[in-house]
C-alpha positions, 0 to 999 in steps of 0.5 A: 438130452438124448431127445434133443440130439435125436431131433437135431439128427433128424432136422439136419440129416445126420447119420451115425453117432452124435456125441454131445457135451455142454458148452457155455450157457447164456441168459437166453440159451445153452450151447452144446458142442457136437461131434458128428463124424469128423465135423464139430458143431455148436448147437444153440438151444434157445430158451426165450422168445426165438428170433424172427425170420426177418431178424435171422436174415438181417443177422446173416447179412450183417455177419457176411458184411463183417466177415468181408471186413475181416471180422471172424464169424462162425458160419451158421447152417440151415437144416435140411429144409433150409431153416436157420431156426428149428423148433424142438418138441420140448418147446425150445429152438435150435440154431447150428453153427461151426464149432470154434475152439474159443477162450476168453480174451485176457483183459489184463493184456495191454493189447486187448483195448486196442484190439477191441477198439479196432474190431468195433471200428471194422463192424461200424465201418461196414454197417449199413444204415438201419432205422427200424428193427428187422421186422419193421418196428421202431427201434426197440425201447430196450435200448433207449428207455429205462423201467419206470420206478414202480416197475421195481416194487415187486423186486425190491420188496421181495424176500430175495437175498439180492433185493436189498442190494438192488434197492440200494443200487436203484437209489441213483435211478433218477440220475441214471435215467436222466442220461437216457434218451432216444437215439437220433434216427439219422445216426442209426446203423446196423449194430451187434448190440451185445459185444461183451466179453462172452461174445467176443472170444479168442480163437486158436491163434488169438484172433478175435471171433464174434459170436451170438448175433441174435441182437442185431439191430439199429443203434448209433456208433457212439452208443455201442462204443460206450457200451463196449467200453463199460462191458469190457473195462468198467473199472479201468479208465485207462483201458477205456480211453485206449479202446476209444483211441484205437477205435478212432484210429481205425476209422470208427465213426462214433464219438462220445460227446455227452451223457446221452451216449451212455443210453444204450449201456444204461438202458440194457443193464437196467432192463436186463436186471428187471427181467431177470428179477421177474424170472427169479421171482416167478414160481413157474421158473425152472430151478436151473433158470432161476439160479441163472437169473439170480447169478445174472442179477448179482453180476449186473449190479456189480457193473451198474455205474454210478452217475459219478462214474459216467462223469469220469468216463465222459471227462476222459474220452469226451470232447 
């Protein structure tokens, strides 16, 4: 940790002492809370492949649009050379943001579905069209293609404690895969693509703050709406319907009209579980990352919907 802080101090031109403590950990990075004199920062250490310069530019531009639309976003800061991504000697990458005292949004609060629906509508209303990823490539398959059946063999036949449960949940894979299709390019806009409860948090006065914009890219409004409904209220059809209704009232352009609108939610969950299973089984994985991967596998399997659940949600919020 001392080496990391020393590198950050040099990169960002800080004088004097820097106090650091661990903040939230995600699948791809660790947040450190820094006190630099009277200033407080969130230093994000990225473990996985870092965002490209083009993606960072797209992220910053969309975050500015969102802020102008009334969405609260922690400000990002460049280093002394104007870079928003700093490479460390240890092979990780750093990004710096303002620190905001945040807490989880209470899911049991009756106002929460409406607040999330309104927030998503604000993001979609201000989003420009985006038919390709920030680097110019076609929309990433992560969001609209699921792994082939043979991709799961190593994971489901391993001796990992979670392997039997994974195999059991994948029994419905053919039915789930059938709902996943590529999006219509004409409907693609710039989306956050990761608006789960760990990335939408409550600020000191209760206002919603959106963090972790690293996955900004093209998606359809309906697909991000469906993903948000499942991410926030997987077990609560009433809350899902309330979120959707609030989104529509606030002028959100997306409408859930068929099973294909669940594509992004299904594809990301299945691709994520596969990626975490490979990480957990790789003997080269550091113990701290293996432990995290196994935790994420269990958590994602808890919220992998059945075909019946998709039908129930579509009947409740569809046309």
